[in-house]
C-alpha positions in Angstrom: 117.1 4.6 107.8 119.9 3.7 105.4 121.1 6.1 102.7 123.5 5.8 99.8 125.4 9.0 99.2 126.9 9.9 95.8 129.4 12.8 95.3 130.5 13.8 91.8 130.7 17.6 92.0 134.3 18.0 90.8 137.2 15.6 90.5 136.6 13.0 93.2 134.1 10.2 92.7 132.7 9.4 96.2 130.1 6.9 97.4 129.1 5.9 101.0 126.3 4.4 103.0 125.1 6.0 106.2 122.7 4.4 108.6 120.7 6.4 111.2 121.3 3.7 113.8 124.9 2.5 113.0 126.3 5.7 111.6 128.7 5.5 108.7 128.7 2.0 107.4 131.1 2.1 104.5 132.8 4.8 102.4 134.7 4.7 99.1 136.5 7.3 97.1 138.2 7.3 93.7 140.5 10.3 93.2 141.4 11.9 89.8 144.6 13.6 91.0 146.8 11.7 88.5 144.6 12.7 85.6 144.4 16.4 86.3 148.0 16.7 87.6 149.1 16.6 83.9 147.3 19.9 83.3 147.9 21.7 86.7 144.2 21.8 87.5 140.8 20.2 86.9 139.7 19.7 83.3 135.9 19.5 83.5 135.3 17.2 80.5 137.9 14.7 81.8 136.4 14.8 85.2 132.9 13.9 83.9 134.3 11.1 81.8 136.1 9.6 84.7 133.0 9.7 86.9 131.2 7.8 84.2 133.9 5.1 84.3 134.2 4.8 88.1 130.8 5.6 89.7 128.8 2.4 89.1 131.7 0.0 89.9 132.3 2.0 93.1 128.6 1.7 94.1 128.6 -2.0 93.3 131.7 -2.5 95.5 130.0 -0.5 98.2 126.8 -2.5 98.2 128.6 -5.8 98.3 130.9 -4.8 101.1 130.6 -7.2 104.1 130.0 -4.1 106.3 126.7 -3.5 104.5 125.6 -7.1 105.1 123.7 -7.3 101.9 121.2 -4.7 103.0 119.3 -2.4 100.6 119.0 1.4 101.0 116.0 3.5 101.8 117.0 6.5 99.8 119.8 7.8 97.5 121.3 11.2 98.2 123.4 12.8 95.4 125.2 16.1 95.0 123.0 18.3 92.8 125.2 21.4 93.1 127.1 23.6 93.1 129.8 22.1 90.9 130.8 21.3 87.4 127.7 20.7 85.3 129.0 17.7 83.4 130.3 16.0 86.6 127.0 16.8 88.4 125.0 15.2 85.6 126.8 11.9 86.0 125.9 11.6 89.7 122.3 12.8 89.1 121.7 10.4 86.3 123.0 7.4 88.2 121.1 8.4 91.4 117.9 8.9 89.5 118.2 5.6 87.6 118.9 3.6 90.7 116.1 5.3 92.6 113.7 4.3 89.9 115.0 0.8 89.7 115.0 0.3 93.5 111.8 2.3 94.1 113.3 4.6 96.6 113.5 8.4 96.9 116.3 10.4 95.3 117.4 13.4 97.3 119.3 16.3 95.6 121.9 17.6 98.1 123.7 20.9 98.3 127.4 20.2 98.1 128.3 22.9 100.7 125.7 21.7 103.1 127.5 18.4 102.9 130.8 20.1 103.9 129.0 22.1 106.6 127.6 18.9 108.2 130.7 16.8 107.8 131.9 17.3 111.4 128.6 15.7 112.5 130.1 12.3 111.4 132.6 12.6 114.3 132.1 11.3 117.9 132.5 14.9 119.1 130.3 17.2 117.0 129.1 20.8 117.3 125.7 21.8 118.6 123.7 24.5 116.9 124.2 27.5 116.6 127.7 28.0 115.2 129.7 29.9 112.5 131.0 27.8 109.7 134.1 28.5 107.5 133.6 26.6 104.2 136.9 26.8 102.5 137.5 24.6 99.5 138.7 24.7 95.9 135.7 26.6 94.6 134.3 28.3 97.7 135.4 30.5 100.6 132.4 31.4 102.7 131.5 32.3 106.3 128.1 31.0 107.2 126.1 31.8 110.3 124.2 28.6 111.2 121.4 29.6 113.5 119.7 26.2 113.7 119.3 23.0 111.7 118.9 24.1 108.1 118.9 27.8 108.8 121.9 29.5 107.1 122.9 33.1 106.6 125.8 34.1 104.4 128.1 36.4 106.3 130.8 36.9 103.7 132.5 35.2 100.8 135.3 35.6 98.3 135.0 38.3 95.6 137.3 36.4 93.2 139.5 33.3 93.7 138.6 30.9 96.5 141.4 30.0 98.9 141.7 26.6 97.3 142.0 28.0 93.8 144.7 30.3 95.0 146.6 27.4 96.5 146.3 25.5 93.2 147.3 28.4 91.0 150.3 29.3 93.3 151.5 25.7 93.2 151.4 25.8 89.4 153.3 29.1 89.3 156.0 27.5 91.6 156.1 24.3 89.6 154.9 22.2 92.5 152.1 20.3 90.8 148.4 19.5 91.6 146.6 19.6 94.0 148.1 22.8 95.3 147.1 22.7 99.0 149.2 19.7 100.1 152.1 20.6 97.7 152.3 24.2 99.1 152.1 23.0 102.7 154.8 20.4 102.2 157.1 22.8 100.5 156.5 25.6 103.1 157.9 23.4 105.9 161.3 24.1 104.5 160.7 27.9 104.1 162.1 30.8 106.1 159.6 33.3 107.5 161.8 36.4 107.4 162.5 36.5 103.6 159.2 37.4 102.0 156.1 39.0 103.6 152.8 39.0 101.6 149.8 41.2 102.3 146.7 39.9 104.3 144.0 41.0 101.8 140.9 42.9 103.0 141.7 42.3 106.7 141.8 46.1 107.4 138.4 46.7 105.8 135.0 46.3 107.5 132.9 43.3 106.6 133.7 39.6 106.0 134.5 39.5 102.3 137.6 37.7 101.0 139.9 38.2 98.0 142.8 36.0 97.1 143.6 36.9 93.5 146.0 39.5 94.6 148.1 37.0 96.5 148.4 34.9 93.4 149.7 38.1 91.6 152.1 38.8 94.4 153.5 35.3 94.0 154.0 35.8 90.2 155.6 39.2 90.7 158.0 37.8 93.4 159.1 34.9 91.3 159.9 37.1 88.4 162.1 39.3 90.5 164.3 36.5 91.7 167.6 36.1 89.9 167.5 32.4 90.6 164.4 30.4 91.5 166.1 27.6 93.5 164.4 25.2 95.9 165.0 27.4 98.9 163.5 30.4 97.3 160.4 28.4 96.2 160.0 27.1 99.8 160.3 30.7 101.1 157.6 32.0 98.7 155.4 29.0 99.5 155.6 29.7 103.2 154.9 33.5 102.7 151.8 32.6 100.7 150.6 30.0 103.2 151.0 32.3 106.1 149.1 35.1 104.3 146.2 32.8 103.6 146.1 31.4 107.1 146.3 34.8 108.8 143.6 36.2 106.5 141.2 33.3 107.2 141.9 33.4 110.9 141.3 37.2 111.2 138.0 36.9 109.3 136.8 33.9 111.4 137.5 35.7 114.7 135.7 38.7 113.4 132.7 36.6 112.3 132.5 35.1 115.8 132.5 38.5 117.4 129.8 39.8 115.0 127.5 36.8 115.5 128.1 36.3 119.2 128.7 32.6 118.6 131.3 30.6 120.5 131.6 27.6 118.2 133.4 27.5 114.9 133.2 24.8 112.3 135.9 24.6 109.6 135.3 22.3 106.6 136.4 21.9 103.0 139.7 20.9 101.4 141.7 23.9 102.8 140.5 22.9 106.2 143.0 20.1 106.1 145.9 22.5 106.2 147.6 21.9 109.5 148.9 25.4 110.0 145.4 26.7 109.6 144.0 24.2 112.1 146.6 25.0 114.7 146.2 28.8 114.3 142.4 28.7 114.5 142.4 26.4 117.5 144.8 28.7 119.4 142.7 31.8 118.6 139.4 30.0 119.6 140.9 28.8 122.9 142.1 32.3 123.7 138.5 33.5 123.4 137.0 30.5 125.3 135.4 29.1 122.2 135.3 25.7 120.6 136.4 24.6 117.1 135.3 21.5 115.1 136.7 19.9 112.0 135.8 16.7 110.1 138.6 14.1 110.0 141.1 14.7 107.3 139.6 12.3 104.8 136.2 14.1 105.1 137.7 17.6 104.5 137.9 17.0 100.7 134.9 15.9 98.7 133.5 12.6 99.7 130.3 10.4 99.6 130.0 10.2 103.4 129.1 13.8 103.9 126.5 13.6 101.1 125.0 10.4 102.6 124.8 12.1 106.0 123.4 15.3 104.5 120.8 13.2 102.8 119.7 11.8 106.1 119.8 15.3 107.7 117.7 16.8 104.9 115.2 13.9 105.0 114.7 14.3 108.7 114.3 18.0 108.4 111.8 17.9 105.6 109.8 15.1 107.2 109.4 17.2 110.4 108.2 20.2 108.4 105.9 18.0 106.1 105.1 14.4 107.3 103.9 13.7 103.7 107.2 14.7 102.2 108.5 12.1 99.7 110.8 12.8 96.8 110.8 10.0 94.3 113.5 9.6 91.7 114.1 13.4 91.2 116.6 14.7 88.6 118.0 18.1 89.4 121.4 19.8 89.1 122.2 23.4 90.0 125.9 24.3 89.1 125.3 27.6 90.8 123.4 27.3 94.1 123.4 29.5 97.2 123.4 27.8 100.5 120.9 30.4 101.8 118.3 29.0 99.3 118.0 26.0 101.6 116.7 28.1 104.4 
C-alpha cells in the first residue's frame, strides 16, 4: 500500500510518500522560518497563505520524483488536527480534492499520533508498550502507550508548552525564531554557575508541567542586569535550557516508574535538543531501559510521519472492521485529544 502524507498543522508544509513494502519513498518539506522570524513567532494567517502557495507544487514535485517511479497512491493521509485552523483547512482541502479526483480514500490523521509514531520510520524502533514524551511548540504531554492505538494521557502542561517557552525566551533575549535551536546554540557559550532557575512542579506529585514561570524568570533576570552583553545572554540561555531539560527528565523518569514501562519514546521539535537527548539517554541507561527518537529531520513537523501514521491507522481500522473505507473525507479538529483515538 502506498500513501501520500500531507502536513500543514502550523508553519511547515510537508508532503511524503510511504510504501508498506519499501518504507519511506520520498519526503519534502518547505519551511516558513524566514517569514515568521520577522515577527518572533508564528502568524497564523501568514502560515495558511504560505501553505496555499507551496503545497500543490510540493506534491507535484513529490509525485514526479524518480524514486516514486511514476506510481499512483492508494490513499491520502492529512493532518486534521490539532493545529491552526486556517493551516489545517489548506491541507484538508487539498487532500479531499485529490482524493475525489484520484478516487482514493482520504484519512484524517491526528498530528500528535504522527509524532508518537515517527520513531517507527527508523531501522531500530520501539515495540509496544512504551511511554511517549511528546514535546513540541504547542504540546508537552506524557502518554502511556499500552498497545497499537491505545493511548492514555498521563500528564500535560498547564500553560505554555516547552517549545513555546523556548520561542518566547529566545524573543526576550533577542535571539530570533525558532527559539529551540537559537537557545541551544547560545547556551553552548554559557556558564552554569551564574544563574540557576527553578525546575517547576518537580517536587509535586503527578506528571503535570508548567513552563510559563520560567519565561517570567527570564524576563525578571534580564531586567536586573546592568548590562545585557553576549555573555550574560548566553548564561541566561543556559540556565533556562538546563531548567527545561531537568524538568522534562525528572517527569519522564517518574512516568516510567508509575507505568512500569522500560521503553521511552521522545518526539516533537524539542526532542531535537541534544542536551535533552543526552540526559534522557543517561537516565534511561541507569535504569536498564531503552530510549527511542526519530531522526532529527523527523522531530519537527513533516509529511513522512503523517504518511506513516496514515498507513498505521488504515491497518488498525481494517483489522477492527474489514469493510472500513473512508472516501474523500473533510475533517479538521484544531483541538483534539490523543485519547479520543483510543
